[in-house]
VEXPATOR-879088 format. One record per residue: residue in three letters; y, x, z of N, C-alpha, C, O in turn; residue number from 1. Coordinates in steps of 0.1 Angstrom, whole numbers. Each point is the difference from the previous one (the first is absolute). Example, Ala and Ser with C-alpha at 12.3 -4.5 7.8 and 13.67 -1.06 7.14 Angstrom:
2
+------+-------+-------+-------+-------+-------+-------+-------+-------+-------+-------+-------+-------+------+
! resn !  n_py !  n_px !  n_pz ! ca_py ! ca_px ! ca_pz !  c_py !  c_px !  c_pz !  o_py !  o_px !  o_pz ! resi !
+------+-------+-------+-------+-------+-------+-------+-------+-------+-------+-------+-------+-------+------+
!  ALA !   -57 !   132 !    78 !    12 !    -9 !     0 !    12 !     9 !     0 !     0 !    10 !     7 !    1 !
!  SER !    11 !   -14 !   -14 !    11 !     9 !     0 !    11 !    -8 !     8 !    11 !     5 !     1 !    2 !
+------+-------+-------+-------+-------+-------+-------+-------+-------+-------+-------+-------+-------+------+
***
This chain:
82
+------+-------+-------+-------+-------+-------+-------+-------+-------+-------+-------+-------+-------+------+
! resn !  n_py !  n_px !  n_pz ! ca_py ! ca_px ! ca_pz !  c_py !  c_px !  c_pz !  o_py !  o_px !  o_pz ! resi !
+------+-------+-------+-------+-------+-------+-------+-------+-------+-------+-------+-------+-------+------+
!  LEU !  -104 !   -55 !    19 !     2 !    13 !     7 !    -8 !     0 !    12 !     5 !     0 !    12 !    1 !
!  THR !   -18 !     0 !   -14 !    -9 !    -1 !    11 !    -6 !    13 !     4 !    -6 !     2 !    11 !    2 !
!  SER !     6 !     8 !   -20 !    -5 !    13 !     2 !     8 !    10 !    -8 !     6 !    -4 !   -10 !    3 !
!  ILE !    -7 !    16 !    14 !     7 !    11 !    -8 !    -5 !     0 !   -14 !     8 !     2 !    -9 !    4 !
!  LYS !   -21 !    -3 !     7 !    -6 !     1 !   -13 !     5 !   -12 !    -9 !     3 !     2 !   -12 !    5 !
!  ARG !    -2 !   -14 !    18 !     4 !   -11 !    -8 !    15 !    -1 !    -2 !     4 !    -5 !   -11 !    6 !
!  GLU !     4 !    11 !    20 !    15 !    -1 !    -2 !     5 !    11 !    -8 !    11 !    -2 !    -6 !    7 !
!  THR !   -17 !    13 !     5 !     5 !    12 !    -7 !     5 !    -3 !   -14 !    10 !     5 !    -4 !    8 !
!  PRO !   -18 !   -12 !    -5 !     5 !    -3 !   -13 !    13 !    -7 !    -1 !     8 !     2 !    -8 !    9 !
!  PHE !    -6 !   -12 !    17 !    12 !    -7 !     1 !    12 !     9 !     4 !    10 !    -1 !    -7 !   10 !
!  LEU !   -12 !     9 !    16 !    10 !     9 !     5 !     4 !    10 !   -11 !    11 !     4 !    -1 !   11 !
!  GLU !   -21 !     1 !    -5 !     2 !    10 !   -11 !     8 !    -6 !   -12 !     8 !     6 !    -6 !   12 !
!  ALA !   -11 !   -19 !     4 !     8 !    -7 !   -11 !    14 !    -2 !     4 !     9 !     2 !    -8 !   13 !
!  ILE !    -6 !    -4 !    21 !    14 !    -1 !     5 !     7 !    14 !    -2 !    11 !     0 !    -5 !   14 !
!  VAL !   -18 !    10 !     9 !     6 !    14 !    -2 !     2 !     3 !   -15 !    11 !     6 !    -3 !   15 !
!  ALA !   -20 !    -9 !    -5 !     1 !     2 !   -14 !    12 !    -7 !    -6 !     7 !     5 !    -9 !   16 !
!  ALA !    -5 !   -18 !    13 !    12 !    -7 !    -5 !    13 !     6 !     5 !    10 !     0 !    -8 !   17 !
!  ALA !   -10 !     4 !    20 !    12 !     7 !     5 !     3 !    13 !    -7 !    12 !     3 !    -4 !   18 !
!  LYS !   -22 !     4 !     1 !     2 !    13 !    -8 !     4 !    -3 !   -14 !     9 !     7 !    -6 !   19 !
!  GLN !   -14 !   -18 !     0 !     4 !    -4 !   -14 !    15 !    -4 !     0 !     7 !     4 !    -9 !   20 !
!  ALA !    -3 !   -11 !    19 !    14 !    -4 !     1 !     9 !    13 !     2 !    11 !     1 !    -5 !   21 !
!  ALA !   -15 !     8 !    14 !     7 !    12 !     2 !     1 !     8 !   -13 !    11 !     6 !    -3 !   22 !
!  ASP !   -21 !    -5 !    -4 !     0 !     7 !   -13 !    10 !    -6 !   -10 !     7 !     6 !    -7 !   23 !
!  LYS !    -7 !   -20 !     7 !     8 !    -7 !    -9 !    15 !     1 !     4 !     9 !     2 !    -9 !   24 !
!  PHE !    -6 !    -3 !    21 !    14 !    -1 !     5 !     6 !    13 !     6 !    12 !     1 !     2 !   25 !
!  GLY !   -21 !     8 !     0 !     5 !    13 !     6 !     2 !     0 !    15 !    -1 !   -10 !     6 !   26 !
!  ASP !     2 !    22 !    -1 !     1 !     2 !    15 !    13 !    -5 !     6 !     1 !    -2 !    12 !   27 !
!  LYS !     9 !    -1 !   -20 !    13 !    -4 !     5 !     1 !   -15 !     3 !     9 !    -5 !     7 !   28 !
!  HIS !   -19 !    -3 !   -11 !    -1 !   -14 !     3 !   -11 !    -2 !    10 !   -11 !     4 !    -1 !   29 !
!  PRO !    15 !   -11 !    12 !   -10 !    -3 !    11 !   -11 !   -10 !    -5 !     3 !    -9 !    -8 !   30 !
!  ILE !   -15 !    11 !    13 !   -11 !    -9 !    -3 !    -3 !    -8 !    12 !    -2 !     6 !    11 !   31 !
!  TYR !     2 !   -19 !   -12 !    -4 !    -9 !    11 !   -12 !    -7 !    -4 !    -2 !    -5 !   -11 !   32 !
!  LEU !    -8 !     4 !    20 !   -12 !    -9 !    -2 !     3 !   -13 !     5 !     4 !    -2 !    12 !   33 !
!  VAL !    -7 !    -9 !   -19 !     3 !   -14 !     4 !   -13 !    -7 !    -1 !    -7 !     0 !   -10 !   34 !
!  GLY !     3 !    -6 !    21 !   -13 !    -7 !     1 !     2 !   -14 !     6 !     8 !    -2 !     9 !   35 !
!  HIS !   -16 !    -7 !   -14 !    -1 !   -14 !     5 !   -14 !    -2 !     5 !   -10 !     3 !    -7 !   36 !
!  SER !     8 !    -8 !    19 !   -13 !    -4 !     6 !    -9 !    12 !     0 !     2 !    10 !     6 !   37 !
!  PHE !   -13 !   -12 !   -13 !   -11 !    11 !     0 !     6 !    13 !    -6 !    -4 !    11 !     5 !   38 !
!  GLY !    13 !   -12 !   -14 !     6 !    13 !    -6 !     8 !     7 !    11 !     0 !    12 !     0 !   39 !
!  SER !     6 !   -19 !     9 !     7 !     6 !    11 !    -9 !     7 !     9 !     2 !    12 !     5 !   40 !
!  ARG !   -14 !   -18 !    -2 !   -10 !     7 !     8 !    -5 !    12 !    -7 !    -2 !    10 !     7 !   41 !
!  ALA !     0 !   -10 !   -20 !    -5 !    12 !    -7 !    11 !    11 !     1 !    -4 !    12 !     2 !   42 !
!  ILE !    16 !   -15 !    -3 !    11 !    10 !     1 !     0 !     5 !    14 !     2 !    12 !     2 !   43 !
!  ALA !    -3 !   -20 !     8 !     0 !     5 !    14 !   -12 !    10 !     2 !     2 !    10 !     6 !   44 !
!  HIS !   -13 !   -13 !   -12 !   -12 !     9 !     2 !     3 !    13 !    -8 !    -4 !    11 !     4 !   45 !
!  THR !    11 !   -12 !   -15 !     4 !    12 !    -8 !     9 !     9 !     8 !    -2 !    12 !     1 !   46 !
!  LEU !    11 !   -18 !     7 !     9 !     8 !     8 !    -6 !     5 !    12 !     4 !    11 !     5 !   47 !
!  LEU !   -15 !   -17 !     0 !    -6 !     4 !    12 !   -11 !    11 !    -2 !    -4 !     7 !     9 !   48 !
!  ARG !    -1 !    -7 !   -21 !   -11 !    10 !    -3 !     7 !    13 !    -5 !     5 !     1 !   -10 !   49 !
!  LYS !    -6 !     9 !    19 !     7 !    13 !    -3 !    -5 !     6 !   -13 !     8 !     6 !    -8 !   50 !
!  ASP !   -21 !    -7 !     5 !    -6 !     5 !   -12 !     6 !    -7 !   -13 !    -1 !     6 !   -11 !   51 !
!  VAL !     5 !   -18 !    12 !     6 !    -7 !   -11 !    15 !     1 !     0 !     6 !     2 !   -11 !   52 !
!  CYS !     0 !    -4 !    22 !    15 !     0 !     1 !     6 !    13 !    -5 !    11 !     0 !    -6 !   53 !
!  CYS !   -18 !    11 !     9 !     6 !    13 !    -5 !     0 !     1 !   -15 !     7 !     9 !    -5 !   54 !
!  GLU !   -14 !   -18 !    -2 !     0 !     1 !   -15 !    12 !    -8 !    -6 !     2 !     1 !   -12 !   55 !
!  LEU !     5 !    -9 !    20 !    12 !    -7 !    -5 !    10 !    10 !    -5 !     2 !    11 !     6 !   56 !
!  PRO !     6 !   -15 !   -16 !    10 !     9 !    -5 !    11 !     2 !    10 !     2 !    -8 !     9 !   57 !
!  ARG !     5 !    19 !   -11 !    11 !     4 !     9 !    11 !   -10 !     0 !     7 !    -2 !    10 !   58 !
!  SER !    -6 !    -6 !   -21 !    11 !   -10 !    -1 !    -4 !   -13 !     7 !     9 !    -9 !     0 !   59 !
!  PHE !   -21 !     8 !     6 !    -3 !   -12 !     7 !    10 !    -1 !    12 !     1 !     9 !     8 !   60 !
!  ALA !     5 !   -21 !    -7 !    10 !    -2 !    10 !    -3 !   -11 !    10 !     6 !    -1 !    11 !   61 !
!  GLY !   -16 !    -7 !   -13 !    -4 !   -10 !    10 !    -8 !   -12 !    -6 !    -4 !     1 !   -12 !   62 !
!  ALA !     1 !   -10 !    20 !    -8 !   -12 !    -4 !     7 !   -13 !     5 !     6 !     0 !    11 !   63 !
!  ILE !    -8 !   -10 !   -18 !     4 !   -13 !     3 !   -12 !   -10 !     0 !    -7 !    -1 !   -10 !   64 !
!  PHE !     5 !    -5 !    22 !   -11 !   -10 !     1 !     6 !   -14 !     2 !     9 !    -2 !     7 !   65 !
!  PHE !   -16 !    -8 !   -14 !     4 !   -13 !     3 !   -13 !    -9 !    -1 !    -9 !     3 !    -8 !   66 !
!  GLY !     8 !   -13 !    16 !   -12 !    -8 !     1 !   -12 !     9 !     4 !   -11 !    -2 !    -4 !   67 !
!  TYR !    14 !    11 !    13 !   -10 !    10 !     5 !    -9 !    -5 !    11 !     6 !    -4 !    11 !   68 !
!  PRO !   -19 !     3 !   -13 !    -9 !    -5 !    11 !    -2 !    11 !    10 !    -9 !     8 !    -1 !   69 !
!  LEU !    17 !    -8 !    12 !    -2 !    10 !    10 !   -14 !    -1 !     6 !    -6 !    10 !     4 !   70 !
!  VAL !     1 !   -22 !    -2 !   -13 !    -2 !     5 !    -8 !   -10 !    -9 !     4 !   -11 !    -3 !   71 !
!  HIS !   -16 !    16 !    -1 !    -9 !    -9 !    -7 !    -7 !    -9 !    10 !    -4 !     5 !    10 !   72 !
!  PRO !     1 !   -17 !   -14 !    -7 !   -10 !     9 !   -13 !     6 !     6 !    -4 !    -4 !    11 !   73 !
!  LYS !    -3 !    12 !   -19 !   -13 !     5 !     5 !     1 !    14 !     6 !   -10 !     6 !     3 !   74 !
!  GLN !    22 !    -1 !    -2 !     2 !    14 !     5 !     4 !    -1 !    15 !     9 !    -8 !     3 !   75 !
!  ALA !   -14 !    17 !     5 !     4 !     0 !    14 !    14 !     7 !     1 !     3 !     9 !    -8 !   76 !
!  ARG !     5 !   -14 !    16 !    14 !     4 !     1 !     1 !    15 !     3 !     9 !     7 !    -6 !   77 !
!  GLN !   -18 !    -1 !    14 !     1 !    14 !     2 !    -4 !     9 !   -12 !     2 !    12 !     1 !   78 !
!  ASP !    -8 !   -18 !   -11 !    -4 !     7 !   -12 !    10 !     0 !   -11 !    -2 !     5 !   -11 !   79 !
!  VAL !    14 !   -11 !    13 !    10 !     0 !   -10 !     4 !    13 !    -5 !     3 !    10 !     8 !   80 !
!  LEU !    -3 !    -8 !   -21 !     4 !    12 !    -7 !    -9 !    12 !     3 !     4 !    12 !    -1 !   81 !
!  LYS !   -17 !   -14 !     4 !    -9 !    11 !     2 !    -7 !     2 !   -13 !    -9 !     9 !    -1 !   82 !
+------+-------+-------+-------+-------+-------+-------+-------+-------+-------+-------+-------+-------+------+
***
């Protein structure tokens, strides 16, 4: 997730999976995105990008992150989640 161009396919895949789950289970069941490590970071970027986040289904209820690398060893602290 180093540039918008490179991260977009990952984020679109997350949205597509959420839409598929919503189609399968219906609007009455909440959809939660669960990510570990890099998957958590991809979900965080999905939620922070307005152009992608708005595509999540209405039944999206939240995200659960575990083993989430808040700071990458090569990333400056001030650049977290940019």
